[in-house]
N, CA, C and O atoms as a MOPAC input file, in Angstrom:
PM7 MOZYME 1SCF
protein

 N     98.25800 1    79.19900 1    92.12800 1
 C     97.24300 1    80.03200 1    92.73500 1
 C     96.99200 1    81.21500 1    91.81900 1
 O     97.93400 1    81.80700 1    91.29100 1
 N     95.75300 1    81.55600 1    91.63100 1
 C     95.39300 1    82.71700 1    90.81400 1
 C     95.12500 1    83.91000 1    91.71300 1
 O     94.46400 1    83.79800 1    92.74500 1
 N     95.65300 1    85.05800 1    91.29800 1
 C     95.36900 1    86.31500 1    91.95900 1
 C     94.53600 1    87.13800 1    90.99200 1
 O     95.00800 1    87.51800 1    89.92100 1
 N     93.30900 1    87.40900 1    91.36900 1
 C     92.43100 1    88.19600 1    90.51200 1
 C     92.76600 1    89.66600 1    90.70600 1
 O     92.83500 1    90.16000 1    91.83200 1
 N     92.97400 1    90.35600 1    89.59200 1
 C     93.41000 1    91.74400 1    89.61800 1
 C     92.46300 1    92.56700 1    88.74700 1
 O     92.16600 1    92.19400 1    87.61200 1
 N     91.99600 1    93.68500 1    89.29000 1
 C     91.07100 1    94.55600 1    88.58100 1
 C     91.73100 1    95.92000 1    88.36600 1
 O     92.22100 1    96.53600 1    89.31200 1
 N     91.73700 1    96.38300 1    87.12200 1
 C     92.24400 1    97.72100 1    86.82200 1
 C     91.17200 1    98.73300 1    87.21000 1
 O     90.04100 1    98.66400 1    86.72800 1
 N     91.52800 1    99.66200 1    88.07400 1
 C     90.61300 1   100.72100 1    88.49700 1
 C     90.83300 1   102.00000 1    87.70300 1
 O     90.05900 1   102.95200 1    87.81100 1
 N     91.88400 1   102.01400 1    86.91100 1
 C     92.20800 1   103.15900 1    86.07200 1
 C     92.41600 1   102.66600 1    84.64300 1
 O     93.00200 1   101.60300 1    84.43800 1
 N     91.94400 1   103.41900 1    83.65900 1
 C     92.18400 1   103.01900 1    82.26600 1
 C     93.66000 1   103.10800 1    81.87900 1
 O     94.04700 1   102.63300 1    80.81100 1
 N     94.48200 1   103.70800 1    82.73100 1
 C     95.91600 1   103.82600 1    82.45500 1
 C     96.67200 1   102.51500 1    82.66000 1
 O     97.75000 1   102.31600 1    82.09900 1
 N     96.09300 1   101.61400 1    83.47700 1
 C     96.78300 1   100.37000 1    83.80800 1
 C     96.96000 1    99.53300 1    82.54100 1
 O     96.00700 1    99.28500 1    81.80300 1
 N     98.19400 1    99.10600 1    82.30900 1
 C     98.51800 1    98.31800 1    81.13400 1
 C     98.79900 1    99.15500 1    79.89700 1
 O     99.20200 1    98.62700 1    78.86100 1
 N     98.58800 1   100.45200 1    80.00600 1
 C     98.86300 1   101.36500 1    78.88700 1
 C     99.96600 1   102.34400 1    79.30300 1
 O    101.12700 1   102.18100 1    78.92800 1
 N     99.59000 1   103.35200 1    80.07600 1
 C    100.56100 1   104.34700 1    80.56700 1
 C    101.25200 1   103.87200 1    81.85000 1
 O    102.41600 1   104.19000 1    82.09500 1
 N    100.53100 1   103.12200 1    82.64700 1
 C    101.03400 1   102.61900 1    83.93000 1
 C    101.14200 1   101.10200 1    83.81600 1
 O    100.14300 1   100.43500 1    83.54600 1
 N    102.34000 1   100.54600 1    84.01700 1
 C    102.46700 1    99.08900 1    83.91700 1
 C    101.60100 1    98.35800 1    84.93800 1
 O    101.45000 1    98.80300 1    86.07600 1
 N    101.04200 1    97.23800 1    84.51600 1
 C    100.34900 1    96.34500 1    85.44400 1
 C    101.40400 1    95.68500 1    86.32700 1
 O    102.56900 1    95.60800 1    85.93600 1
 N    101.02100 1    95.21200 1    87.50500 1
 C    101.99600 1    94.51300 1    88.35400 1
 C    102.61800 1    93.33600 1    87.60000 1
 O    101.94800 1    92.66300 1    86.81800 1
 N    103.90000 1    93.10000 1    87.84500 1
 C    104.58400 1    91.98200 1    87.19100 1
 C    105.77500 1    91.54700 1    88.03700 1
 O    106.30600 1    92.30900 1    88.84500 1
 N    106.17700 1    90.29200 1    87.82200 1
 C    107.39400 1    89.77000 1    88.43800 1
 C    108.54800 1    90.12900 1    87.50700 1
 O    108.51900 1    89.76700 1    86.33100 1
 N    109.55500 1    90.82900 1    88.00400 1
 C    110.64200 1    91.33000 1    87.16600 1
 C    111.54500 1    90.22000 1    86.63200 1
 O    112.12600 1    90.35900 1    85.55600 1
 N    111.66500 1    89.12500 1    87.37600 1
 C    112.49000 1    87.99500 1    86.93700 1
 C    111.75800 1    86.70600 1    87.27300 1
 O    110.84200 1    86.71400 1    88.09500 1
 N    112.15100 1    85.59100 1    86.64600 1
 C    111.49800 1    84.30900 1    86.96800 1
 C    111.63700 1    83.89700 1    88.43400 1
 O    110.79100 1    83.16000 1    88.94000 1
 N    112.67200 1    84.35100 1    89.12100 1
 C    112.87000 1    83.99500 1    90.52100 1
 C    112.36100 1    85.01600 1    91.51000 1
 O    112.58700 1    84.87300 1    92.71200 1
 N    111.67400 1    86.04800 1    91.03400 1
 C    111.19200 1    87.10900 1    91.93000 1
 C    110.11400 1    86.58400 1    92.86900 1
 O    109.21100 1    85.86200 1    92.44500 1
 N    110.21000 1    86.94700 1    94.13800 1
 C    109.22500 1    86.54700 1    95.14400 1
 C    108.07700 1    87.53500 1    95.23500 1
 O    107.03800 1    87.22800 1    95.81900 1
 N    108.25500 1    88.71900 1    94.66000 1
 C    107.23800 1    89.76700 1    94.73500 1
 C    107.14000 1    90.46500 1    93.38500 1
 O    108.09900 1    90.50500 1    92.61400 1
 N    105.95800 1    91.01500 1    93.11700 1
 C    105.76400 1    91.75800 1    91.86900 1
 C    105.80700 1    93.25500 1    92.15500 1
 O    105.42200 1    93.71400 1    93.23000 1
 N    106.28200 1    93.99400 1    91.17100 1
 C    106.38300 1    95.44000 1    91.32200 1
 C    105.02200 1    96.10500 1    91.21200 1
 O    104.20100 1    95.75200 1    90.36600 1
 N    104.80500 1    97.08000 1    92.09200 1
 C    103.62600 1    97.93800 1    92.03100 1
 C    104.06800 1    99.31600 1    91.55600 1
 O    105.15000 1    99.78700 1    91.90600 1
 N    103.21700 1    99.95700 1    90.75200 1
 C    103.56100 1   101.24300 1    90.14000 1
 C    102.61900 1   102.34900 1    90.62000 1
 O    101.46000 1   102.10600 1    90.95800 1
 N    103.14900 1   103.55400 1    90.63700 1
 C    102.36500 1   104.73400 1    91.01400 1
 C    101.39100 1   105.06700 1    89.88300 1
 O    101.80600 1   105.33800 1    88.75600 1
 N    100.10600 1   105.04500 1    90.18900 1
 C     99.07600 1   105.40500 1    89.20900 1
 C     98.68000 1   106.85300 1    89.48600 1
 O     97.71400 1   107.13400 1    90.19600 1
 N     99.45600 1   107.75500 1    88.90300 1
 C     99.29700 1   109.18600 1    89.16200 1
 C     98.99600 1   109.93300 1    87.86700 1
 O     99.40400 1   109.50800 1    86.78700 1
 N     98.27700 1   111.05100 1    87.98300 1
 C     98.04900 1   111.93700 1    86.84500 1
 C     99.19900 1   112.91700 1    86.67000 1
 O     99.46600 1   113.39000 1    85.56500 1
 N     99.87600 1   113.21600 1    87.77500 1
 C    101.00500 1   114.14800 1    87.74000 1
 C    101.98600 1   113.74800 1    88.83100 1
 O    101.61600 1   113.02600 1    89.75700 1
 N    103.23900 1   114.20700 1    88.73900 1
 C    104.23200 1   113.86200 1    89.76600 1
 C    103.80400 1   114.33100 1    91.15300 1
 O    103.07300 1   115.31000 1    91.30300 1
 N    104.28100 1   113.60300 1    92.16200 1
 C    104.03100 1   113.95200 1    93.56900 1
 C    105.38100 1   114.22200 1    94.22200 1
 O    106.27800 1   113.37900 1    94.18000 1
 N    105.52200 1   115.39600 1    94.82200 1
 C    106.74300 1   115.75200 1    95.53700 1
 C    106.60700 1   115.27600 1    96.98200 1
 O    105.69600 1   115.68200 1    97.70300 1
 N    107.51900 1   114.42100 1    97.37900 1
 C    107.53500 1   113.89200 1    98.73800 1
 C    108.67300 1   114.58100 1    99.49000 1
 O    109.85000 1   114.29400 1    99.26800 1
 N    108.30100 1   115.48200 1   100.37100 1
 C    109.28000 1   116.26900 1   101.12200 1
 C    109.91100 1   115.44700 1   102.23800 1
 O    109.31000 1   114.47900 1   102.70400 1
 N    111.11500 1   115.81700 1   102.67500 1
 C    111.76600 1   115.09400 1   103.77100 1
 C    110.86400 1   115.02100 1   105.00800 1
 O    110.25400 1   116.01000 1   105.41200 1
 N    110.80000 1   113.83500 1   105.59000 1
 C    110.00100 1   113.63300 1   106.79600 1
 C    108.51000 1   113.53800 1   106.56100 1
 O    107.75400 1   113.36900 1   107.51800 1
 N    108.06300 1   113.64000 1   105.33200 1
 C    106.61500 1   113.62500 1   105.03500 1
 C    106.17400 1   112.28500 1   104.47000 1
 O    106.98600 1   111.45200 1   104.06800 1
 N    104.85400 1   112.10600 1   104.45500 1
 C    104.22700 1   110.89500 1   103.93800 1
 C    103.16600 1   111.28200 1   102.91200 1
 O    102.53600 1   112.33400 1   103.01800 1
 N    102.98100 1   110.42100 1   101.92500 1
 C    101.92700 1   110.59400 1   100.92300 1
 C    101.33900 1   109.23300 1   100.59200 1
 O    102.05600 1   108.23600 1   100.50600 1
 N    100.02200 1   109.20200 1   100.40600 1
 C     99.35000 1   107.98300 1    99.98300 1
 C     99.37800 1   107.95500 1    98.45200 1
 O     98.85600 1   108.85700 1    97.79700 1
 N     99.99000 1   106.91800 1    97.89600 1
 C    100.15700 1   106.81200 1    96.45200 1
 C     99.27500 1   105.67500 1    95.93200 1
 O     99.42600 1   104.52900 1    96.35500 1
 N     98.35500 1   105.99000 1    95.01600 1
 C     97.48000 1   104.94900 1    94.46100 1
 C     98.22000 1   104.07400 1    93.45300 1
 O     99.16700 1   104.51600 1    92.80300 1
 N     97.77200 1   102.82400 1    93.33500 1
 C     98.33600 1   101.91600 1    92.33600 1
 C     97.38600 1   101.70900 1    91.16000 1
 O     97.79400 1   101.20400 1    90.11400 1
 N     96.11700 1   102.09600 1    91.32500 1
 C     95.15500 1   101.92500 1    90.24400 1
 C     94.63600 1   100.51700 1    90.07400 1
 O     93.99800 1   100.20400 1    89.06800 1
 N     94.90400 1    99.65200 1    91.05900 1
 C     94.43000 1    98.26200 1    90.97200 1
 C     93.77800 1    97.82900 1    92.27800 1
 O     94.03400 1    98.39100 1    93.34300 1
 N     92.94100 1    96.82800 1    92.16500 1
 C     92.37900 1    96.10800 1    93.31400 1
 C     92.62600 1    94.63200 1    93.05400 1
 O     92.73600 1    94.20300 1    91.90500 1
 N     92.71000 1    93.86500 1    94.12300 1
 C     92.94600 1    92.42600 1    93.97700 1
 C     91.91300 1    91.63600 1    94.77300 1
 O     91.25400 1    92.16100 1    95.67100 1
 N     91.79100 1    90.36000 1    94.41500 1
 C     90.95700 1    89.42700 1    95.17800 1
 C     91.76200 1    88.15500 1    95.39400 1
 O     91.99300 1    87.38200 1    94.46500 1
 N     92.17900 1    87.95500 1    96.62600 1
 C     92.83800 1    86.70100 1    96.97700 1
 C     91.78700 1    85.59400 1    96.95100 1
 O     90.62000 1    85.85100 1    97.24700 1
 N     92.18200 1    84.36400 1    96.60100 1
 C     91.18000 1    83.31200 1    96.40400 1
 C     90.45500 1    82.84800 1    97.66300 1
 O     89.32000 1    82.37800 1    97.58600 1
 N     91.11000 1    82.97800 1    98.83800 1
 C     90.47500 1    82.53900 1   100.08300 1
 C     91.28300 1    83.04300 1   101.26700 1
 O     92.37400 1    83.58300 1   101.08300 1
 N     90.75900 1    82.87400 1   102.49300 1
 C     91.45700 1    83.37300 1   103.68400 1
 C     92.79300 1    82.68100 1   103.96500 1
 O     93.48500 1    83.04600 1   104.91500 1
 N     93.15500 1    81.70900 1   103.17000 1
 C     94.43500 1    81.02400 1   103.33300 1
 C     95.61500 1    81.81100 1   102.77300 1
 O     96.75100 1    81.33900 1   102.81100 1
 N     95.34800 1    83.01500 1   102.25100 1
 C     96.41000 1    83.84100 1   101.67100 1
 C     96.32800 1    85.27200 1   102.17800 1
 O     95.25700 1    85.75100 1   102.55000 1
 N     97.47000 1    85.94900 1   102.18900 1
 C     97.56300 1    87.37100 1   102.48800 1
 C     98.46600 1    87.99300 1   101.43900 1
 O     99.40300 1    87.35100 1   100.96400 1
 N     98.19400 1    89.22400 1   101.07700 1
 C     99.09200 1    89.98500 1   100.21300 1
 C     99.84700 1    90.96200 1   101.10500 1
 O     99.24500 1    91.64400 1   101.93500 1
 N    101.14200 1    91.02900 1   100.93700 1
 C    101.97600 1    91.92800 1   101.73000 1
 C    102.68300 1    92.91000 1   100.80800 1
 O    103.23300 1    92.52400 1    99.77700 1
 N    102.66400 1    94.18000 1   101.18800 1
 C    103.33100 1    95.22300 1   100.41600 1
 C    104.61400 1    95.59700 1   101.13600 1
 O    104.59800 1    96.02800 1   102.28900 1
 N    105.72700 1    95.42300 1   100.43200 1
 C    107.06000 1    95.68500 1   100.97200 1
 C    107.71900 1    96.83600 1   100.22500 1
 O    107.29900 1    97.21000 1    99.12900 1
 N    108.75800 1    97.38900 1   100.84000 1
 C    109.57000 1    98.42200 1   100.19400 1
 C    110.33400 1    97.81900 1    99.02000 1
 O    110.62200 1    96.62300 1    98.99400 1
 N    110.64900 1    98.65600 1    98.06900 1
 C    111.62100 1    98.30200 1    97.03200 1
 C    112.98000 1    98.67700 1    97.60200 1
 O    113.19700 1    99.82200 1    97.99800 1
 N    113.88500 1    97.72600 1    97.64300 1
 C    115.15500 1    97.95200 1    98.33800 1
 C    115.93900 1    99.11100 1    97.73700 1
 O    116.50100 1    99.90700 1    98.48900 1
 N    116.00000 1    99.23800 1    96.42300 1
 C    116.74300 1   100.33800 1    95.81400 1
 C    116.17100 1   101.68700 1    96.18200 1
 O    116.91800 1   102.61600 1    96.48900 1
 N    114.86400 1   101.80600 1    96.15600 1
 C    114.20400 1   103.06900 1    96.47600 1
 C    114.42800 1   103.43900 1    97.94000 1
 O    114.64900 1   104.60600 1    98.26300 1
 N    114.37100 1   102.45400 1    98.81500 1
 C    114.53100 1   102.75500 1   100.23600 1
 C    115.99100 1   103.02000 1   100.60100 1
 O    116.27000 1   103.93600 1   101.37500 1
 N    116.91000 1   102.25100 1   100.07200 1
 C    118.32600 1   102.42500 1   100.42300 1
 C    118.92300 1   103.65200 1    99.74300 1
 O    119.63200 1   104.42600 1   100.38700 1
 N    118.65200 1   103.84100 1    98.47200 1
 C    119.25100 1   104.96000 1    97.72900 1
 C    118.59400 1   106.30400 1    98.03500 1
 O    119.26600 1   107.33600 1    98.03500 1
 N    117.26200 1   106.30100 1    98.29800 1
 C    116.53800 1   107.56600 1    98.41900 1
 C    115.77100 1   107.74800 1    99.72800 1
 O    115.20900 1   108.81900 1    99.96000 1
 N    115.73300 1   106.72800 1   100.58900 1
 C    115.00600 1   106.84600 1   101.85700 1
 C    113.49500 1   106.83200 1   101.69800 1
 O    112.77700 1   107.33500 1   102.56200 1
 N    113.00000 1   106.25700 1   100.59300 1
 C    111.55900 1   106.20600 1   100.32200 1
 C    111.07600 1   104.78000 1   100.55700 1
 O    111.51800 1   103.85000 1    99.88300 1
 N    110.16600 1   104.61200 1   101.51600 1
 C    109.66600 1   103.28100 1   101.87300 1
 C    108.26200 1   103.40800 1   102.44000 1
 O    107.84700 1   104.49800 1   102.83600 1
 N    107.52400 1   102.29900 1   102.48300 1
 C    106.19200 1   102.35400 1   103.08900 1
 C    106.26000 1   102.85400 1   104.53600 1
 O    107.09600 1   102.40500 1   105.32000 1
 N    105.37700 1   103.77900 1   104.87200 1
 C    105.36100 1   104.38900 1   106.20200 1
 C    105.04400 1   103.37000 1   107.29000 1
 O    105.49800 1   103.51300 1   108.42500 1
 N    104.27400 1   102.35200 1   106.95300 1
 C    103.91500 1   101.33200 1   107.94100 1
 C    104.81300 1   100.10800 1   107.83800 1
 O    104.49500 1    99.05800 1   108.39700 1
 N    105.92200 1   100.23100 1   107.13500 1
 C    106.92300 1    99.17200 1   106.93500 1
 C    106.41100 1    98.05500 1   106.03800 1
 O    107.00100 1    97.79300 1   104.99100 1
 N    105.33900 1    97.40000 1   106.42000 1
 C    104.74300 1    96.34400 1   105.60200 1
 C    103.23700 1    96.55100 1   105.57800 1
 O    102.60300 1    96.65000 1   106.62800 1
 N    102.67200 1    96.61600 1   104.39700 1
 C    101.22300 1    96.72700 1   104.25800 1
 C    100.59500 1    95.34600 1   104.20500 1
 O    101.05800 1    94.48000 1   103.46200 1
 N     99.55000 1    95.13400 1   104.98300 1
 C     98.85400 1    93.84800 1   105.02800 1
 C     97.51800 1    93.98500 1   104.30400 1
 O     96.67300 1    94.79400 1   104.68800 1
 N     97.33700 1    93.19000 1   103.25700 1
 C     96.09100 1    93.18100 1   102.49500 1
 C     95.37800 1    91.86400 1   102.80000 1
 O     95.79400 1    90.79800 1   102.34700 1
 N     94.31000 1    91.95800 1   103.56900 1
 C     93.55900 1    90.76500 1   103.95800 1
 C     92.80000 1    90.18300 1   102.76700 1
 O     92.54100 1    90.87000 1   101.77900 1
 N     92.45100 1    88.90800 1   102.88300 1
 C     91.79800 1    88.20300 1   101.77700 1
 C     90.42700 1    88.76100 1   101.43000 1
 O     89.94300 1    88.54200 1   100.32000 1
 N     89.78900 1    89.47800 1   102.35200 1
 C     88.44700 1    89.99900 1   102.07600 1
 C     88.43800 1    91.47400 1   101.67600 1
 O     87.36500 1    92.05800 1   101.52800 1
 N     89.61400 1    92.09000 1   101.49600 1
 C     89.68100 1    93.49300 1   101.06900 1
 C     89.56900 1    93.57600 1    99.54800 1
 O     90.23100 1    92.82600 1    98.83100 1
 N     88.73600 1    94.48300 1    99.06400 1
 C     88.52800 1    94.62600 1    97.62300 1
 C     88.76800 1    96.05200 1    97.11900 1
 O     88.49400 1    96.34300 1    95.95400 1
 N     89.26500 1    96.92800 1    97.95900 1
 C     89.50200 1    98.30600 1    97.54500 1
 C     90.83500 1    98.46900 1    96.82800 1
 O     91.59900 1    97.51700 1    96.66600 1
 N     91.08800 1    99.69300 1    96.40700 1
 C     92.32900 1    99.99300 1    95.69900 1
 C     93.53600 1    99.79100 1    96.61300 1
 O     93.51900 1   100.16500 1    97.78500 1
 N     94.57600 1    99.19500 1    96.05000 1
 C     95.83700 1    99.09700 1    96.77400 1
 C     96.51200 1   100.46100 1    96.70000 1
 O     96.76300 1   100.98700 1    95.61500 1
 N     96.79800 1   101.01700 1    97.85800 1
 C     97.50300 1   102.28600 1    97.95800 1
 C     98.71200 1   102.06700 1    98.85800 1
 O     98.68800 1   101.24400 1    99.77300 1
 N     99.76000 1   102.81700 1    98.57600 1
 C    100.98800 1   102.67100 1    99.34400 1
 C    101.29300 1   104.00200 1   100.01600 1
 O    101.51900 1   105.00800 1    99.34500 1
 N    101.30000 1   104.00100 1   101.33500 1
 C    101.68000 1   105.19000 1   102.08500 1
 C    103.19300 1   105.27100 1   102.12800 1
 O    103.83600 1   104.55900 1   102.90000 1
 N    103.76500 1   106.13900 1   101.30000 1
 C    105.22700 1   106.26000 1   101.24700 1
 C    105.71200 1   107.36800 1   102.17000 1
 O    105.06500 1   108.40400 1   102.31800 1
 N    106.84700 1   107.13100 1   102.77800 1
 C    107.47400 1   108.09500 1   103.68300 1
 C    108.88300 1   108.40000 1   103.18600 1
 O    109.60000 1   107.51000 1   102.72900 1
 N    109.26700 1   109.67000 1   103.28200 1
 C    110.60700 1   110.09200 1   102.90400 1
 C    111.42800 1   110.27700 1   104.17300 1
 O    111.23600 1   111.24900 1   104.90200 1
 N    112.33900 1   109.35200 1   104.43800 1
 C    113.17700 1   109.45300 1   105.63900 1
 C    114.52100 1   110.11100 1   105.34600 1
 O    115.38700 1   110.16600 1   106.21900 1
 N    114.69900 1   110.60800 1   104.13000 1
 C    115.95300 1   111.28300 1   103.77700 1
 C    115.85800 1   112.77100 1   104.10300 1
 O    114.83800 1   113.24700 1   104.60200 1
 N    116.92200 1   113.48800 1   103.81500 1
 C    116.89900 1   114.93500 1   104.01800 1
 C    116.73000 1   115.68800 1   102.69400 1
 O    116.94100 1   116.89800 1   102.62100 1
 N    116.34300 1   114.94300 1   101.64800 1
 C    116.15700 1   115.52700 1   100.32000 1
 C    114.73500 1   115.27600 1    99.82300 1
 O    114.18300 1   114.20300 1   100.06900 1
 N    114.12900 1   116.24500 1    99.12700 1
 C    112.82800 1   115.98700 1    98.49400 1
 C    112.98500 1   114.90500 1    97.42000 1
 O    114.05200 1   114.75700 1    96.82500 1
 N    111.92400 1   114.16800 1    97.18800 1
 C    111.94100 1   113.11700 1    96.16900 1
 C    110.64300 1   113.21500 1    95.37000 1
 O    109.56100 1   113.35000 1    95.94300 1
 N    110.75900 1   113.14600 1    94.05600 1
 C    109.58000 1   113.23200 1    93.19500 1
 C    109.19900 1   111.84800 1    92.70000 1
 O    110.01100 1   111.13100 1    92.11600 1
 N    107.94500 1   111.48800 1    92.94700 1
 C    107.39400 1   110.23000 1    92.45200 1
 C    106.68800 1   110.54200 1    91.14500 1
 O    105.75800 1   111.34800 1    91.10000 1
 N    107.13900 1   109.89700 1    90.09200 1
 C    106.58700 1   110.12100 1    88.76400 1
 C    105.48400 1   109.09700 1    88.47200 1
 O    105.52000 1   107.98500 1    89.00000 1
 N    104.50500 1   109.46400 1    87.63400 1
 C    103.51400 1   108.47500 1    87.20000 1
 C    104.22800 1   107.25600 1    86.60000 1
 O    105.11400 1   107.39500 1    85.75600 1
 N    103.83300 1   106.07800 1    87.04500 1
 C    104.42000 1   104.83600 1    86.53900 1
 C    105.63600 1   104.35500 1    87.28500 1
 O    106.09600 1   103.24100 1    87.03200 1
 N    106.18900 1   105.15500 1    88.21000 1
 C    107.34600 1   104.70700 1    88.98500 1
 C    107.01900 1   103.44700 1    89.76800 1
 O    105.90000 1   103.27800 1    90.25400 1
 N    108.00400 1   102.56200 1    89.88800 1
 C    107.87100 1   101.39800 1    90.75600 1
 C    108.01800 1   101.88800 1    92.19500 1
 O    109.04700 1   102.45700 1    92.55800 1
 N    106.99200 1   101.66800 1    93.01100 1
 C    106.98600 1   102.25000 1    94.35800 1
 C    107.03100 1   101.22000 1    95.48200 1
 O    107.36100 1   101.56400 1    96.61700 1
 N    106.70800 1    99.96800 1    95.18600 1
 C    106.65700 1    98.94100 1    96.22900 1
 C    106.60700 1    97.57600 1    95.56200 1
 O    106.55700 1    97.46400 1    94.33700 1
 N    106.61900 1    96.54500 1    96.39200 1
 C    106.51700 1    95.17300 1    95.91600 1
 C    105.34000 1    94.49000 1    96.59400 1
 O    105.05200 1    94.74300 1    97.76300 1
 N    104.66700 1    93.62500 1    95.85500 1
 C    103.52000 1    92.88400 1    96.37300 1
 C    103.86000 1    91.40400 1    96.37200 1
 O    104.20600 1    90.83800 1    95.33500 1
 N    103.76100 1    90.78500 1    97.53000 1
 C    104.05000 1    89.36800 1    97.67400 1
 C    102.82100 1    88.66200 1    98.25000 1
 O    102.12400 1    89.21900 1    99.09900 1
 N    102.56000 1    87.45100 1    97.79300 1
 C    101.42600 1    86.64900 1    98.26900 1
 C    101.98200 1    85.50000 1    99.10400 1
 O    102.85000 1    84.75200 1    98.65300 1
 N    101.47100 1    85.37200 1   100.32600 1
 C    101.95100 1    84.32100 1   101.21700 1
 C    100.79100 1    83.56700 1   101.84700 1
 O     99.68500 1    84.09500 1   101.96200 1
 N    101.05000 1    82.31900 1   102.25700 1
 C    100.01900 1    81.57700 1   102.97700 1
 C     99.82500 1    82.12900 1   104.37800 1
 O    100.73800 1    82.71300 1   104.96100 1
 N     98.63200 1    81.93900 1   104.90700 1
 C     98.26500 1    82.41800 1   106.24700 1
 C     97.97500 1    81.22900 1   107.14900 1
 O     97.33600 1    80.25700 1   106.74700 1
 N     98.45900 1    81.33400 1   108.36600 1
 C     98.07900 1    80.37700 1   109.40800 1
 C     97.44100 1    81.19400 1   110.52100 1
 O     98.10000 1    82.03600 1   111.12900 1
 N     96.18000 1    80.95400 1   110.78800 1
 C     95.52100 1    81.62400 1   111.90300 1
 C     95.67300 1    80.73400 1   113.12900 1
 O     95.16700 1    79.61300 1   113.17100 1
 N     96.37600 1    81.25300 1   114.11700 1
 C     96.68800 1    80.48100 1   115.31500 1
 C     95.48900 1    80.39500 1   116.25100 1
 O     94.69700 1    81.33200 1   116.34900 1
 N     95.36600 1    79.28700 1   116.92100 1
 C     94.38800 1    79.11700 1   117.99100 1
 C     95.12100 1    79.43100 1   119.29500 1
 O     96.06200 1    78.72900 1   119.66200 1
 N     94.69600 1    80.47600 1   119.99000 1
 C     95.37500 1    80.87000 1   121.22700 1
 C     95.04100 1    79.89900 1   122.34800 1
 O     93.88300 1    79.54300 1   122.56400 1
 N     96.07200 1    79.48500 1   123.04700 1
 C     95.89800 1    78.65500 1   124.23200 1
 C     96.61200 1    79.36300 1   125.37100 1
 O     97.83800 1    79.48000 1   125.36400 1
 N     95.85300 1    79.83100 1   126.34100 1
 C     96.41100 1    80.59000 1   127.45800 1
 C     97.04700 1    79.65100 1   128.46600 1
 O     96.53500 1    78.56200 1   128.72900 1
 N     98.17100 1    80.08400 1   129.03000 1
 C     98.89700 1    79.26600 1   129.98700 1
 C     99.53000 1    80.17400 1   131.04100 1
 O     99.71100 1    81.36800 1   130.80400 1
 N     99.85500 1    79.62900 1   132.16800 1
 C    100.51900 1    80.37500 1   133.23100 1
 C    102.03200 1    80.40400 1   133.03100 1
 O    102.70200 1    81.29300 1   133.55500 1
 N    102.58200 1    79.44500 1   132.28000 1
 C    104.03000 1    79.38000 1   132.06100 1
 C    104.29800 1    79.09200 1   130.58900 1
 O    103.46200 1    78.53900 1   129.87500 1
 N    105.49700 1    79.48700 1   130.16100 1
 C    105.95400 1    79.18000 1   128.80400 1
 C    107.22200 1    78.34500 1   128.90500 1
 O    107.98300 1    78.49200 1   129.86100 1
 N    107.45500 1    77.48100 1   127.94300 1
 C    108.63400 1    76.62900 1   127.92900 1
 C    109.90000 1    77.49900 1   127.92200 1
 O    109.97800 1    78.48000 1   127.18200 1
 N    110.88400 1    77.13600 1   128.74500 1
 C    112.14700 1    77.86200 1   128.79500 1
 C    112.95700 1    77.59500 1   127.53500 1
 O    112.88000 1    76.51900 1   126.94100 1
 N    113.74500 1    78.61000 1   127.13800 1
 C    114.68000 1    78.48100 1   126.01900 1
 C    116.01600 1    79.04900 1   126.45200 1
 O    116.11400 1    79.65900 1   127.51700 1
 N    117.04800 1    78.85900 1   125.64100 1
 C    118.36600 1    79.41100 1   125.95200 1
 C    118.29700 1    80.93600 1   126.02700 1
 O    118.94500 1    81.53800 1   126.88300 1
 N    117.53500 1    81.55500 1   125.16000 1
 C    117.43300 1    83.02500 1   125.14400 1
 C    116.54400 1    83.54100 1   126.26600 1
 O    116.82000 1    84.59100 1   126.84700 1
 N    115.49600 1    82.82100 1   126.56700 1
 C    114.58100 1    83.26200 1   127.61500 1
 C    113.85900 1    84.53900 1   127.23100 1
 O    113.36000 1    84.66300 1   126.11200 1
 N    113.80000 1    85.49200 1   128.15900 1
 C    113.08600 1    86.74200 1   127.88200 1
 C    114.04200 1    87.87900 1   127.49800 1
 O    113.69400 1    89.05400 1   127.61200 1
 N    115.25000 1    87.51900 1   127.04300 1
 C    116.21500 1    88.52300 1   126.60400 1
 C    115.67100 1    89.28800 1   125.41200 1
 O    115.23000 1    88.68700 1   124.43200 1
 N    115.69900 1    90.60400 1   125.49000 1
 C    115.10800 1    91.45100 1   124.46400 1
 C    116.09800 1    91.86900 1   123.38500 1
 O    117.04100 1    91.14100 1   123.07200 1
 N    115.87100 1    93.04300 1   122.82600 1
 C    116.67300 1    93.57500 1   121.73100 1
 C    118.15000 1    93.58800 1   122.11500 1
 O    118.52400 1    94.10400 1   123.16800 1
 N    118.98100 1    93.01600 1   121.25000 1
 C    120.42900 1    93.00800 1   121.47400 1
 C    120.90300 1    91.94300 1   122.41700 1
 O    122.10100 1    91.86900 1   122.68700 1
 N    120.01800 1    91.10300 1   122.93900 1
 C    120.42400 1    90.11700 1   123.94200 1
 C    121.24600 1    88.98000 1   123.35800 1
 O    121.92400 1    88.26800 1   124.09900 1
 N    121.19900 1    88.79300 1   122.01800 1
 C    121.97000 1    87.72800 1   121.40900 1
 C    123.22400 1    88.26100 1   120.73400 1
 O    123.89900 1    87.52400 1   120.01600 1
 N    123.54400 1    89.52700 1   120.95400 1
 C    124.72900 1    90.14400 1   120.36500 1
 C    124.36700 1    91.09900 1   119.26600 1
 O    123.20200 1    91.20100 1   118.88200 1
 N    125.34500 1    91.79500 1   118.75700 1
 C    125.11600 1    92.78000 1   117.69300 1
 C    125.12900 1    92.13300 1   116.39900 1
 O    124.95400 1    92.79400 1   115.37600 1

């Protein structure tokens, strides 16, 4: 599958790395902060960070998902504010990542920093069928924690 990618900044591929898969087995490619200057992300705050790119998925059978980088989120408490960003197949604007600082320390995002991961997955659009009952299961309607810790 081809993912069409458009550089929206002349820095992409020069000062700011283009998205890439870090290893042959990587499921997602790294996205980088396309910034002119560092951004200070204060504890408890959010900032929208541009990537300097736009993409075009080939058809509605695909979605692009933006995930946290595990090292950045675990070590520094920096992760996407919406947990997972959903990029629909018909969106053509710049990919931006709303980062949130959940730590108690300020964190500086430098131009070119790896800020998130972009993964492409197939989409299944479900046909809703309304019913008065649902098939019983062992779990039933047990909610959070109902299957143990």
